[in-house]
C-alpha positions as CSV (number, residue, x, y, z in Angstrom):
1,X,-10.8,-2.4,0.7
2,X,-11.2,-2.2,4.6
3,X,-13.1,-4.6,6.6
4,X,-16.6,-4.1,7.9
5,X,-17.5,-4.3,11.1
6,X,-20.1,-4.0,13.5
7,X,-20.8,-0.6,12.9
8,X,-24.0,1.4,13.4
9,X,-25.8,1.8,9.9
10,X,-24.6,4.9,9.2
11,X,-21.4,4.6,9.4
12,X,-21.9,1.1,8.1
13,X,-23.0,3.3,4.8
14,X,-20.0,5.9,4.9
15,X,-17.6,2.9,4.8
16,X,-19.3,0.6,2.1
17,X,-19.2,4.4,0.0
18,X,-15.6,4.9,1.0
19,X,-14.8,1.5,-0.3
20,X,-16.8,1.3,-3.6
21,X,-15.3,5.0,-4.2
22,X,-11.3,3.2,-3.5
23,X,-12.7,0.4,-6.1
24,X,-14.1,2.2,-8.7
25,X,-11.2,4.7,-8.5
26,X,-8.3,2.2,-8.8
27,X,-10.1,0.2,-11.6
28,X,-10.4,3.4,-13.6
29,X,-6.8,4.3,-12.5
30,X,-5.7,1.3,-14.2
31,X,-7.9,1.1,-16.8
32,X,-7.0,5.0,-17.9
33,X,-4.7,6.2,-15.7
34,X,-4.7,8.9,-13.3
35,X,-4.5,12.0,-14.7
36,X,-7.0,10.8,-17.7
37,X,-9.3,9.9,-14.9
38,X,-11.8,12.7,-13.8
39,X,-13.7,12.4,-10.6
40,X,-17.0,12.9,-11.8
41,X,-16.5,9.7,-14.2
42,X,-15.2,7.8,-10.6
43,X,-18.3,9.4,-8.9
44,X,-20.8,8.5,-11.6
45,X,-19.4,4.7,-12.0
46,X,-19.7,4.4,-8.0
47,X,-23.3,5.9,-7.8
48,X,-22.6,9.2,-5.9
49,X,-22.3,12.3,-6.4
50,X,-18.8,14.5,-7.1
51,X,-18.8,15.9,-4.2
52,X,-18.8,12.8,-1.9
53,X,-14.9,12.2,-3.1
54,X,-13.9,15.7,-1.9
55,X,-16.1,14.8,1.7
56,X,-14.2,11.6,1.9
57,X,-10.5,12.3,0.6
58,X,-10.0,15.9,-0.4
59,X,-9.4,15.6,-4.0
60,X,-8.6,13.6,-6.1
61,X,-4.7,13.1,-5.4
62,X,-6.2,12.1,-1.5
63,X,-8.1,9.3,-3.1
64,X,-5.3,8.2,-5.1
65,X,-2.7,8.6,-1.8
66,X,-5.8,6.5,-0.1
67,X,-6.0,3.6,-2.7
68,X,-1.9,3.5,-2.7
69,X,-2.6,2.9,1.3
70,X,-4.0,0.0,1.3
71,X,-2.5,-1.8,-1.2
72,X,0.9,-0.6,0.3
73,X,0.0,-1.8,3.3
74,X,-2.3,-5.3,1.9
75,X,1.7,-6.2,1.0
76,X,3.0,-4.9,4.3
77,X,1.0,-7.5,6.0
78,X,1.9,-10.1,3.9
79,X,5.7,-9.6,4.9
80,X,4.4,-8.8,8.5
81,X,3.2,-12.5,8.2
82,X,6.5,-13.6,7.4
83,X,8.7,-12.4,10.3
84,X,5.9,-13.6,13.0
85,X,5.8,-17.1,11.7
86,X,9.2,-17.5,11.9
87,X,10.5,-15.5,14.4
88,X,13.9,-17.4,14.4
89,X,14.5,-17.9,11.1
90,X,17.5,-16.9,10.1
91,X,17.3,-13.4,8.2
92,X,18.5,-14.9,4.9
93,X,15.2,-16.9,5.3
94,X,14.0,-14.3,6.2
95,X,14.7,-11.7,3.5
96,X,14.5,-14.9,1.0
97,X,10.6,-14.8,2.4
98,X,9.8,-11.3,2.4
99,X,10.8,-11.4,-1.5
100,X,8.7,-13.9,-1.7
101,X,5.3,-12.1,-0.5
102,X,5.8,-9.5,-2.8
103,X,6.8,-11.1,-5.9
104,X,4.1,-13.2,-5.2
105,X,1.7,-10.2,-4.3
106,X,2.6,-8.5,-8.0
107,X,2.3,-11.5,-9.8
108,X,-1.2,-11.9,-8.0
109,X,-2.1,-8.3,-9.2
110,X,-1.2,-8.5,-12.5
111,X,-3.0,-5.5,-13.1
112,X,-2.3,-3.6,-10.2
113,X,1.3,-3.8,-9.6
114,X,2.2,-1.9,-12.6
115,X,0.2,1.3,-11.0
116,X,1.1,0.5,-7.9
117,X,5.0,0.6,-9.0
118,X,4.4,3.9,-11.4
119,X,3.1,5.4,-8.6
120,X,5.0,4.6,-5.7
121,X,8.8,5.8,-8.4
122,X,7.3,9.0,-9.6
123,X,8.4,12.1,-8.2
124,X,4.0,13.0,-7.7
125,X,3.9,14.0,-4.6
126,X,1.3,11.1,-3.7
127,X,4.0,8.8,-4.4
128,X,6.4,10.1,-1.7
129,X,3.9,9.9,0.7
130,X,3.6,6.1,-0.2
131,X,7.6,5.5,0.2
132,X,7.2,7.3,3.8
133,X,4.6,5.0,4.8
134,X,6.3,2.2,3.9
135,X,9.6,3.0,5.4
136,X,7.8,3.5,8.9
137,X,6.3,-0.4,8.6
138,X,9.7,-1.3,7.5
139,X,11.3,0.8,10.0
140,X,9.3,-0.1,12.9
141,X,9.7,-4.1,11.5
142,X,14.2,-3.4,12.0
143,X,13.5,-1.9,15.7
144,X,11.2,-4.9,16.9
145,X,13.7,-6.9,15.5
146,X,17.1,-5.6,16.9
147,X,14.7,-5.6,20.2
148,X,13.8,-9.6,19.8
149,X,17.5,-10.3,18.3
150,X,17.1,-11.3,15.0
151,X,18.8,-7.8,13.8
152,X,22.0,-6.4,14.6
153,X,21.6,-3.6,16.9
154,X,24.1,-1.2,15.3
155,X,22.2,-0.9,11.7
156,X,20.3,2.1,11.5
157,X,16.3,1.1,11.2
158,X,15.8,4.9,9.2
159,X,18.5,3.9,7.1
160,X,18.0,0.4,6.4
161,X,14.3,0.6,6.0
162,X,14.9,3.3,3.3
163,X,17.0,1.1,1.8
164,X,14.7,-1.4,2.1
165,X,11.6,-0.1,0.9
166,X,13.6,1.1,-2.2
167,X,15.2,-2.4,-3.1
168,X,11.6,-3.9,-3.0
169,X,10.0,-0.6,-5.5
170,X,13.1,-1.8,-8.1
171,X,12.5,-5.5,-7.5
172,X,9.3,-5.2,-8.7
173,X,10.4,-3.5,-11.4
174,X,12.5,-5.5,-13.0
175,X,10.2,-8.5,-12.2
C-alpha cells in the first residue's frame, strides 16, 4: 500500500512484509468482517508468524487503523489534486470536483468503500481516529485556501473541517 523506494534490503523486506499484511488483512476484513477475522488467519495468508503482526502494528486494532489511514490518505491525495490543479476555480466548482473525486473513489473501490465507511462512522475507537485524521487533512486544506484567498478568512477551519469530513462520509453512505 505504501510505495517502495531505494531502501536497504532489510528495510525493503520490512516494508514488503508490512504492505503484504495490510493487503491481506484488508481482503479478509472486507470478506469476513473485522471481528470475525483472526490475526492467525492474516498471518497464515501473508506467510508470516502472528508475532509479525504485533511487531508491525501492535494489535489487530493497530492493523485496522493503518489500513484505514492508508485508504483515507489515498482519498485525500485525490481530493488535494483537485485543489492543486485548479487553484483559482470558484469554491462551488472546487466543491463539485471534490465530491466527484470521493464518489469516483467509492465507485472504483466498491468492495472496500462500504468497509471503510462502516468503520469511519462506527463507534469503534479506530473509526474516531480515522475521522480525526481526515479532519486534520481537511483543516490544513482550508487554512491553505484561506491563505491563498480561495476561502473566506472568517471560517473557523476546525469546525468547517469536521463538518466537511462528516458530510463527505454521509454523502458516501447514501451513494
